[in-house]
C-alpha positions in Angstrom: -133.9 6.1 88.5 -137.2 4.9 87.3 -138.4 5.8 83.9 -141.5 7.8 85.1 -139.2 9.9 87.4 -136.8 10.6 84.5 -139.7 11.6 82.3 -141.2 13.9 85.0 -137.9 15.6 85.6 -137.4 16.1 81.8 -140.9 17.5 81.4 -140.3 19.9 84.3 -137.1 21.2 82.8 -138.7 21.8 79.4 -141.7 23.5 81.0 -139.5 25.8 83.1 -137.3 26.6 80.1 -140.2 27.6 77.9 -141.7 29.8 80.7 -138.3 31.5 81.0 -138.1 32.0 77.3 -141.6 33.3 77.1 -140.8 35.8 79.8 -137.8 37.0 77.9 -139.9 37.7 74.8 -142.7 39.3 76.9 -140.0 41.7 78.3 -138.8 42.5 74.8 -142.4 43.2 73.6 -143.0 45.4 76.7 -139.9 47.4 75.6 -141.4 48.0 72.2 -139.8 45.2 70.2 -142.0 43.5 67.6 -141.5 40.7 65.0 -142.5 41.2 61.4 -145.3 38.9 60.2 -145.3 39.5 56.5 -142.7 39.8 53.6 -143.0 42.9 51.4 -142.2 46.5 50.8 -144.3 47.6 53.7 -142.1 50.1 55.5 -141.9 53.7 54.3 -140.3 57.0 55.5 -143.7 58.7 55.2 -147.2 57.8 56.1 -148.4 58.9 52.6 -145.9 56.6 50.9 -147.1 53.7 53.1 -150.7 54.4 52.2 -149.8 54.5 48.5 -148.0 51.2 48.5 -150.8 49.5 50.4 -153.5 50.9 48.2 -151.7 50.5 44.8 -150.1 47.1 45.5 -148.6 46.5 42.0 -145.1 45.4 41.0 -144.6 48.7 39.1 -145.4 50.8 42.2 -143.3 48.6 44.4 -140.2 48.8 42.1 -140.6 52.6 41.7 -140.9 53.3 45.4 -138.0 50.9 46.3 -135.7 52.5 43.7 -136.5 55.9 45.1 -136.0 54.7 48.7 -139.6 55.5 49.5 -140.3 51.8 50.5 -138.2 49.2 52.3 -138.8 45.5 52.5 -139.9 43.8 55.7 -138.9 40.2 56.1 -141.0 37.7 58.2 -139.3 37.1 61.5 -137.1 40.2 61.5 -137.2 42.1 64.8 -137.9 45.8 64.9 -138.3 48.4 67.6 -141.4 50.6 67.8 -140.2 54.1 68.5 -143.5 55.9 68.1 -147.1 54.8 67.7 -149.9 56.6 65.9 -153.0 54.9 67.4 -155.4 56.7 65.2 -153.9 55.5 61.9 -152.7 52.2 63.2 -149.2 53.0 62.0 -146.1 52.6 64.2 -142.8 54.2 63.5 -140.2 51.5 63.6 -136.4 51.2 63.7 -134.8 48.3 61.9 -131.2 47.2 61.9 -129.4 48.1 58.7 -131.6 51.0 57.8 -130.5 54.5 59.0 -133.9 56.1 59.1 -137.1 55.2 61.0 -139.9 53.9 58.9 -143.7 53.7 59.1 -145.5 50.4 58.8 -148.9 49.0 59.8 -149.6 47.3 63.1 -151.0 44.3 61.2 -147.5 43.5 59.9 -146.0 43.3 63.4 -146.5 40.8 66.3 -145.8 41.0 70.0 -145.2 37.2 69.9 -141.9 36.0 68.5 -141.8 34.6 65.0 -139.0 32.5 63.6 -137.1 33.9 60.6 -136.4 31.9 57.5 -133.5 30.2 59.3 -135.7 29.0 62.1 -134.2 31.5 64.6 -136.1 33.9 66.8 -134.3 37.2 66.4 -133.5 39.3 69.5 -131.9 42.8 69.6 -128.6 41.1 70.5 -128.4 38.7 67.6 -129.6 41.0 64.9 -127.6 44.1 65.7 -130.5 46.2 67.0 -128.8 47.3 70.2 -129.8 50.9 70.6 -128.1 53.6 72.5 -129.3 56.3 74.9 -132.9 56.2 76.1 -133.8 53.4 73.8 -131.9 50.7 75.6 -134.3 50.2 78.4 
């Protein structure tokens, strides 16, 4: 085969693969999955606690709220599932693997586009243990 032909075939394969991967992530986003954009204690069981930690962003407040299980850490690149949205406040209620309760966060800490985690992996529900049961599996 000629070099230009080989390069064309390789480029076509890469292009088709990236389109397929993009479609996969678009499907996840359509089902309510989001990727975390920022590290920090920005997930809380109540909206009031979330407002407090955003407004009073000090180490002392963060430590107090984490100790009392009123704030949980989000890690850039983690995948979460939005289970409810409050459009007025801009706060979605999310479900995260490893945490038994649903938590409130801000839309600005989530992305519909995939984000690599610290290991360079784009998390999916299958590889992070976020497989849900019942009506949430669609």
